[in-house]
C-alpha positions as a printed Julia matrix, in Angstrom:
44×3 Matrix{Float64}:
 30.54  39.82  -59.6
 32.49  38.55  -56.58
 33.82  42.02  -55.83
 30.27  43.42  -55.87
 29.1   40.75  -53.39
 32.02  41.5   -51.06
 31.32  45.23  -51.28
 27.63  44.7   -50.42
 28.61  42.49  -47.49
 31.03  45.15  -46.24
 28.34  47.83  -46.54
 25.87  45.72  -44.56
 28.56  45.02  -41.96
 29.29  48.75  -41.57
 25.56  49.55  -41.32
 24.97  46.84  -38.69
 27.99  47.94  -36.65
 26.85  51.57  -36.83
 23.34  50.63  -35.66
 24.7   48.52  -32.78
 27.12  51.27  -31.7
 24.39  53.9   -31.93
 22.0   51.74  -29.93
 24.64  51.05  -27.27
 25.53  54.72  -26.95
 21.84  55.66  -26.74
 21.32  53.13  -23.95
 24.38  54.45  -22.16
 23.09  58.01  -22.49
 19.65  57.07  -21.15
 21.3   55.24  -18.25
 23.47  58.31  -17.58
 20.4   60.57  -17.51
 18.59  58.14  -15.21
 21.48  57.93  -12.72
 21.9   61.7   -12.9
 18.24  62.16  -12.0
 18.48  59.67   -9.11
 21.5   61.54   -7.68
 19.61  64.85   -7.86
 16.56  63.31   -6.16
 18.67  61.89   -3.36
 20.32  65.28   -2.74
 16.99  66.95   -1.92
């Protein structure tokens, strides 16, 4: 029983970390695209 609870907690922890990392990388990518676009606009 205790092992099952620990395993479920570890699974939730991995899922939450994966979601946070994915969200952070998505925000970084959007920010990269935005700054890229600004640099192109300022060149013209």
